[in-house]
Each structure stands twice: as structure tokens, then as C-alpha cells.
C-alpha positions in Angstrom: 40.2 13.9 79.9 43.7 15.3 80.8 45.2 11.9 80.0 43.9 12.2 76.5 45.8 15.4 75.8 48.5 15.3 73.2 51.9 15.1 75.0 55.5 14.8 73.9 55.2 11.0 74.4 52.4 11.0 71.8 54.7 12.7 69.3 57.4 10.2 70.0 55.0 7.2 69.5 53.3 8.9 66.6 56.4 9.8 64.6 57.9 6.3 65.1 54.6 4.6 64.0 54.1 7.0 61.1 57.5 6.2 59.7 56.9 2.5 59.9 53.4 2.7 58.5 54.4 4.8 55.5 57.2 2.4 54.7 54.9 -0.6 54.8 52.3 1.2 52.8 54.8 2.1 50.1 56.1 -1.5 49.9 52.6 -3.1 49.7 51.2 -0.7 47.2 54.5 -0.9 45.2 54.3 -4.7 45.0 50.7 -4.7 44.0 51.3 -2.0 41.3 54.3 -3.9 39.9 52.3 -7.1 39.7 49.4 -5.3 37.9 51.9 -3.6 35.6 53.4 -6.9 34.5 49.8 -8.1 33.7 49.2 -5.0 31.7 52.3 -5.6 29.6 50.7 -8.8 28.3 48.1 -6.6 26.6 50.6 -4.3 24.9 50.2 -4.5 21.1 46.5 -5.5 21.2 44.1 -3.1 19.5 46.6 -0.3 19.8 47.3 -0.8 23.5 50.7 0.8 24.1 53.2 0.9 26.9 52.1 4.4 27.8 48.6 3.1 28.2 49.8 0.4 30.6 51.6 3.1 32.7 48.5 5.3 32.6 46.4 2.4 33.9 48.7 1.8 36.8 49.0 5.5 37.7 45.2 6.2 37.7 44.5 3.0 39.8 47.1 3.9 42.4 44.6 5.8 44.7 42.4 2.7 44.8 45.3 0.4 45.6 46.4 2.8 48.4 42.9 2.7 49.8 42.8 -1.1 49.8 46.2 -1.5 51.3 45.9 1.1 54.0 44.3 -1.1 56.6 47.1 -3.7 56.3 49.7 -1.0 56.3 48.3 0.6 59.4 48.2 -2.8 61.2 51.7 -4.0 60.2 53.2 -0.5 60.5 51.7 0.0 64.0 53.2 -3.3 65.2 56.6 -2.5 63.6 56.6 1.0 65.2 55.8 -0.2 68.7 57.9 -3.2 68.3 60.8 -1.0 67.4 60.2 1.0 70.6 60.0 -2.2 72.6 63.3 -3.5 71.1 65.2 -0.3 72.2 63.6 -0.4 75.7 61.7 2.8 75.1 58.3 1.0 75.4 59.4 -0.4 78.8 60.4 3.1 79.9 57.1 4.5 78.9 55.3 1.7 80.9 57.5 2.4 83.9 56.7 6.1 83.6 53.0 5.3 84.3 51.5 5.1 80.8 49.0 2.3 80.5 48.9 -0.1 77.5 45.6 1.4 76.4 47.1 5.0 76.5 50.0 3.9 74.3 47.7 2.1 71.9 45.5 5.2 71.7 48.5 7.3 70.7 49.0 4.9 67.7 45.2 5.1 66.9 45.5 8.9 66.9 48.0 8.8 64.1 46.0 6.3 62.1 42.8 8.5 62.6 44.5 11.4 60.8 45.6 9.2 57.9 42.4 7.3 57.6 40.5 10.5 57.2 42.7 11.5 54.2 42.4 7.9 52.8 38.6 7.9 53.0 38.5 11.3 51.1 40.8 9.9 48.5 38.8 6.6 48.3 35.6 8.6 47.6 37.0 11.0 45.1 40.2 10.3 43.2 39.9 6.5 43.6 36.6 6.0 41.8 37.6 8.5 39.2 40.8 6.7 38.5 39.0 3.3 38.3 36.6 4.9 35.8 39.5 6.1 33.6 41.2 2.7 33.8 38.0 0.9 32.9 37.4 3.2 30.0 40.9 2.5 28.7 40.3 -1.3 29.1 36.9 -1.0 27.4 38.3 0.8 24.4 41.0 -1.8 24.0 38.6 -4.8 24.3 36.0 -3.3 22.0 38.4 -2.1 19.4 37.3 1.5 20.1 33.6 1.0 19.5 32.8 1.5 23.2 33.8 4.3 25.6 33.2 5.2 29.2 33.1 8.9 30.4 31.7 10.9 33.3 28.4 11.1 31.3 28.1 7.3 31.2 28.7 4.6 28.6 29.0 5.5 24.9 28.8 3.1 22.0 28.7 3.3 18.2 26.3 0.8 16.6 26.1 1.3 12.9 24.3 4.5 12.2 23.4 4.9 15.9 25.2 6.4 18.9 24.1 5.0 22.2 24.5 6.6 25.7 23.6 4.9 29.0 24.0 7.0 32.1 24.6 4.0 34.3 24.7 0.2 34.0 24.4 -2.7 36.5 24.3 -6.5 36.5 20.9 -8.0 37.0 20.5 -11.6 38.1 17.8 -13.9 36.5 18.0 -17.4 37.9 21.5 -18.7 37.3 22.3 -16.0 34.7 23.5 -12.4 35.1 23.1 -9.9 32.3 23.8 -6.2 31.8 21.0 -3.7 32.4 21.6 -0.2 30.9 19.9 2.6 32.8 18.6 5.9 31.4 19.4 5.0 27.8 19.5 7.4 24.9 19.8 6.3 21.3 20.7 8.8 18.6 20.0 7.5 15.0 21.8 9.4 12.3 20.9 9.8 8.6 22.8 7.5 6.2 25.3 10.3 5.4 25.9 10.7 9.2 25.3 14.4 9.2 21.9 14.8 10.7 19.8 13.3 13.5 16.8 11.3 12.1 15.5 9.7 15.3 16.0 10.0 19.1 14.9 7.3 21.6 15.0 7.7 25.3 14.3 4.7 27.6 14.4 4.0 31.3 16.3 0.8 30.8 17.7 -1.6 28.1 18.1 -5.3 28.8 19.1 -8.2 26.8 16.4 -10.9 26.4 17.7 -13.9 24.6 19.5 -12.6 21.5 17.5 -9.3 21.5 17.6 -6.1 23.4 14.4 -4.7 24.9 13.9 -1.0 25.7 11.6 -0.2 28.6 9.3 2.8 28.8 10.4 4.4 25.5 9.8 7.9 24.2 10.6 8.1 20.5 11.1 11.4 18.5 11.6 11.3 14.8 12.6 14.1 12.5 11.7 14.3 8.8 10.7 16.9 6.2 7.2 17.2 7.8 8.5 18.1 11.2 9.1 16.5 14.6 6.9 13.6 15.7 6.9 12.0 19.2 5.4 8.8 20.6 5.7 6.6 23.7 5.5 2.9 24.4 5.8 0.6 27.4 8.4 -1.6 25.7 10.1 -1.9 22.4 12.5 -4.4 20.8 15.8 -3.0 19.9 17.9 -4.4 17.1 21.5 -3.8 18.4 24.8 -5.5 17.9 26.1 -4.5 21.3 28.1 -7.4 22.8 26.8 -8.2 26.3 30.1 -9.9 27.3 32.1 -6.7 26.5 29.5 -4.6 28.3 29.9 -6.8 31.4 33.6 -6.1 31.3 32.8 -2.3 31.3 31.1 -2.5 34.7 33.1 -1.2 37.5 32.9 -3.6 40.5 30.6 -2.4 43.2 33.4 -2.3 45.8 35.3 0.2 43.6 32.3 2.6 43.4 32.0 5.7 45.6 29.3 5.7 48.2 27.2 8.3 46.3 27.2 6.1 43.2 26.2 3.0 45.3 23.4 5.0 46.9 22.1 6.0 43.4 22.1 2.4 42.2 20.5 1.1 45.4 17.7 3.8 45.2 17.1 2.8 41.6 16.9 -0.9 42.3 14.7 -0.3 45.4 12.3 1.7 43.2 12.1 -1.1 40.8 11.8 -3.9 43.4 15.1 -5.5 42.5 17.7 -7.1 44.8 19.9 -4.4 46.3 22.2 -6.6 48.5 25.1 -6.8 46.0 25.4 -3.0 46.3 24.3 -2.6 50.0 27.1 -4.8 51.2 30.0 -2.8 49.6 28.2 0.4 50.6 28.1 -0.4 54.2 31.6 -1.8 53.9 32.8 1.7 52.8 30.8 3.4 55.6 32.4 1.1 58.2 35.9 1.3 56.6 37.3 4.0 59.0 35.9 2.2 62.1 37.2 -1.2 60.9 40.7 0.2 60.4 40.9 1.9 63.8 39.5 -1.1 65.6 41.9 -3.4 63.9 44.9 -1.3 64.8 43.7 -0.8 68.4 43.1 -4.5 68.9 46.4 -5.7 67.5 48.6 -3.4 69.6 48.7 -5.9 72.5 51.1 -8.0 70.4 53.7 -5.2 70.7 53.6 -5.6 74.5 53.9 -9.3 74.5 55.8 -11.8 72.4 57.0 -9.1 69.9 58.9 -7.3 72.6 61.6 -10.0 72.4 61.3 -10.5 68.6 63.0 -8.9 65.7 61.7 -7.0 62.7 61.0 -10.2 60.7 58.8 -11.6 63.5 56.8 -8.4 63.8 56.2 -8.3 60.0 55.2 -12.0 60.1 52.8 -11.6 63.0 51.3 -8.5 61.4 50.7 -10.3 58.1 49.1 -13.3 59.9 46.8 -11.0 61.8 45.9 -9.0 58.7 45.2 -12.0 56.6 43.2 -13.7 59.4 41.2 -10.5 59.9 40.5 -10.2 56.2 39.1 -13.8 55.9 37.1 -13.6 59.1 35.5 -10.3 58.1 34.6 -11.6 54.7 33.3 -14.9 56.2 31.0 -13.0 58.6 29.7 -10.7 55.9 29.1 -13.6 53.5 27.3 -15.6 56.2 25.2 -12.5 56.8 24.3 -12.3 53.1 23.3 -16.0 53.0 21.2 -15.9 56.1 19.5 -12.6 55.4 21.3 -10.5 58.0 21.0 -6.8 57.2 24.3 -5.6 55.5 24.9 -2.9 58.1 24.7 -5.5 61.0 26.9 -7.9 59.0 29.6 -5.2 58.6 29.4 -3.9 62.2 29.6 -7.4 63.8 33.3 -8.1 63.0 34.3 -4.7 64.5 32.2 -5.2 67.6 33.8 -8.6 68.1 37.3 -7.0 68.0 36.2 -4.3 70.4 34.8 -6.9 72.8 38.1 -8.8 72.8 40.1 -5.6 73.2 38.0 -4.4 76.1 38.7 -7.5 78.2 42.4 -7.4 77.3 43.0 -3.8 78.3 40.8 -4.2 81.3 42.9 -7.1 82.5 46.2 -5.5 81.6 45.6 -1.9 82.6 
């Protein structure tokens, strides 16, 4: 245990790697944000979309972009940091002083651990909030202001009715996917728009053909004689809501926080629906810290080998190749697991375990 105590050498390695990591992170996030900003500029002038709206969109989605780019930044930054120490001979001196390759790699992982904890918190709080704000802005633009997205769910104006859905998901039916609104409330106003004449509350609202159907509806009407209530198992709903626009309002599952994914999974399990499209990103988020740490640990051997004699360009190139390869291998394993019915948790754990297996034999051989 004494060898795992933080020493001056850990500070040397940590500060060097941290500087490289933050620089790579800034560059990757910056390029991604700039690319998206150029895309947003093409929407300026449509339905009142302004330059300030485009800037707001980029700013609120920055936390999510930082979350997505962190694993690649940690990998490339780690290689650059140790590669820099190798280029100056400091890495060789550390090895000559008795530090094993595993011990040096663990110093890098220690720095990444501190950062990944902060990134996970950001990815579960500010990130989803920012995506919701960006989606609400996009939805208002594409619907001409008739639809809105807030913390209380989806809001829409449909003639003399105001519609609120606490949540919404995509439901698959054969080869087609359609929007399912969850926990729906429909407020019907009087012709003058000053009073409420009817209130409908339904478990769900789904589009069937060209019509909408409310499920398990409780209806309350208000008139001169008082308040009247009734319930029904299902009811047709004459609405002009555009399903295509509603589909665009849905935040992609991989952008949702774990608590939101859990809520949707529980709802779909209760109703006997397929939960895999939401379980896969849920377990991906759960495994995110482990995947980042394992990826960094298992790529550190490159800093002791060929990269020792290479320059900055070679280290960046190798880091990008490893990061891209890891991304596709991980996605492939998870996709195969989905196709062949492997539990989402096992499909997400398997790539990390493979990397740990490879790293174990490497560090055991090169102690």
C-alpha cells in the first residue's frame, strides 16, 4: 500500500498529464462547437431564429460536448503527457529510479479519476439541462412557436386547447416508430379564451393512423350547472399536432440523465414495452467512468514503447487511432449484444473487461 501513496513523482506526472489533457480537451470541444455553430448559422433568419439564439444553443450544449469528448481527451492527453516526459528523458529516469510501468500508469489514472468524477456530475446535471434548453429552442423554431419544452414537459397550443405531456418517447410498431406522449393533460378553453371549459387527463396519447388516441382518460367539464367528471378506457382525440415535429422534440436517449432513463425504463417495463433502447444508454452512462479509466490505463504502454522516440505529431496520431478504434469496437460489441439478446449491462461491461485482460498481461510481462 505504501507504493500507492501520493509522492512528488505523482505530482510531476499528474501536472504534466493534466496540462496536456486540458489542452486536447479544449481543442476537441472547440472544433466540435465551431462545427455545430456553423450549422446553426444556416438556420438564422428562419421563424425568428437569430444569431443570439445560435450562440445560446452552442453555449448550453457545451457541457454535453465536454462530457462526450472527455474520454478521447484523457486518452490523447495522457499519451502526450507521458510522451513528453519520455522525449525529455524524465520517463527513463523514473524507470531507472525503480518505478514500474504500472506505477507510472496509475499516476496518470489518478489524475483522470479526479477529472472524470467532475465530468460525470456535469454530465448528469448541467449536460441534460443544457440539451433540454437547446431542444426547446429548436422546437420553437421548427414549430413556429406553437410547441415548447420546459422542465414540466412538452407544451403545445392546438386551437382552443393547451396540451401538456410530462414525458415523451418513441414507440416501435413493426417498421414504424411513432411518438408516445406520457401523462397527458389537455386544457380546453372557452371560445373567448378566458375560462377553462374542459380538462382531460390521460396516461398516454398515441397516434394511430391519422388520429390520436388517449388511453385511460379522466374528463372533467365545467359549465353553468357545475363540474362533471367521467372516465373511459380510451378516447379518440382530434388534434392537429404534427408527429414529425414531435419526434424532433425528443431528446436522444444517450443525452438523458440516468434518473430520466430510469423513469422511462420503469414506465415501459410496467406496460410490457421494449426497454432496450433506453437500457443500453443507461448502462453506458453507468459504465462511463470505468470505461474512461480502463481506456487510459490500457493505452499508457504506448508511451513506454514506440512513442518514446516519436514526436508530438506521432503521439497525437497514435492517440487518435486508438480512440477511434476503441469507439468502434465498443459500439460493435454493444450492438452485437443488442442483436443477440445479451443483457445491456453485460454488453457494456465486456469491452472494459477485454481491455483489463490485455492490460493485465502487458503489465505482468513488463513489470
